C-alpha positions in Angstrom: 56.9 -9.7 -15.2 54.8 -10.5 -17.8 53.9 -13.9 -15.9 52.8 -11.9 -12.7 50.3 -9.5 -14.6 48.8 -12.5 -16.6 48.4 -14.2 -13.0 46.8 -11.1 -11.6 44.5 -10.9 -14.5 43.4 -14.7 -14.2 42.9 -14.3 -10.4 40.6 -11.0 -11.0 38.4 -13.1 -13.4 38.3 -15.9 -10.8 37.4 -13.8 -8.0 34.6 -11.9 -10.3 33.2 -15.5 -11.2 33.3 -16.8 -7.8 31.3 -13.7 -6.9 28.8 -14.1 -9.2 28.5 -17.9 -8.5 28.1 -17.2 -4.8 25.6 -14.4 -5.4 23.5 -16.8 -7.6 23.6 -19.7 -4.9 22.6 -17.3 -2.3 19.7 -15.9 -4.3 18.7 -19.6 -5.2 18.5 -20.7 -1.5 16.6 -17.6 -0.4 13.9 -18.2 -2.8 14.0 -21.9 -1.8 13.3 -20.4 1.7 10.4 -18.1 0.9 8.8 -20.6 -1.1 8.2 -23.1 1.9 4.8 -22.5 3.5 4.6 -21.2 6.8 3.0 -22.9 9.8 0.1 -21.0 11.0 -3.0 -21.4 12.9 -6.2 -21.1 11.4 -7.1 -17.8 13.4 -3.5 -16.4 12.3 -4.3 -17.0 8.6 -7.9 -15.5 9.1 -6.5 -12.6 10.8 -3.9 -12.1 8.0 -6.5 -12.6 5.3 -8.6 -9.7 6.8 -5.8 -7.3 7.1 -4.4 -7.7 3.8 -7.7 -7.3 2.1 -8.2 -4.0 4.2 -4.9 -2.8 3.4 -5.5 -3.5 -0.5 -9.0 -1.8 -0.3 -7.3 1.1 1.4 -4.8 1.6 -1.0 -6.9 1.2 -3.9 -9.4 4.1 -2.3 -6.2 6.4 -1.9 -5.1 5.6 -5.3 -8.4 6.4 -6.8 -8.9 9.6 -4.9 -5.5 10.8 -6.0 -6.2 10.0 -9.7 -9.7 11.4 -9.7 -10.6 13.9 -7.2 -14.2 14.3 -8.5 -15.0 10.9 -7.7 -13.6 11.5 -4.1 -15.9 14.3 -3.7 -18.9 12.4 -5.2 -18.2 9.6 -2.7 -18.0 12.3 0.1 -21.4 13.7 -0.5 -23.0 10.3 -1.0 -21.8 9.6 2.7 -23.3 13.1 3.6 -26.6 12.1 2.0 -26.9 8.9 3.8 -26.0 10.5 7.1 -28.6 13.3 6.3 -25.8 16.0 6.6 -25.8 17.3 3.3 -26.9 20.8 2.3 -27.7 21.6 6.1 -26.7 25.0 7.1 -26.2 26.8 10.3 -28.4 29.7 10.7 -26.6 33.0 12.2 -28.0 35.7 13.9 -31.3 35.2 16.0 -31.2 31.6 15.7 -27.8 31.3 17.7 -26.6 28.4 15.4 -29.9 26.3 15.0 -29.2 23.7 12.4 -31.8 23.9 9.6 -32.2 22.3 6.3 -32.8 23.9 3.2 -36.4 22.9 3.2 -37.4 24.6 6.3 -35.6 27.5 5.8 -38.0 30.1 7.3 
């Protein structure tokens, strides 16, 4: 009976070692597959570059807005000023919703 316990312990060790060896080999093979360059046309490459740059920029903008809300508001105000919409108010009452700027407030 002592012999069978020793054999079971030995088999458990062998199976554990075999598992880690196969895992290491699998990781190595997968990394080799990932390191091979993909065959793409020039148009596919250009499209990928344009998409990744825009996604990276969008991600960075979202992160910046989350970290600094005042900067996000400042960027929004700058866009409104460029479009000429900043500080414009709708006049209520007799003007029936006419849009007037603060300078022309009669």
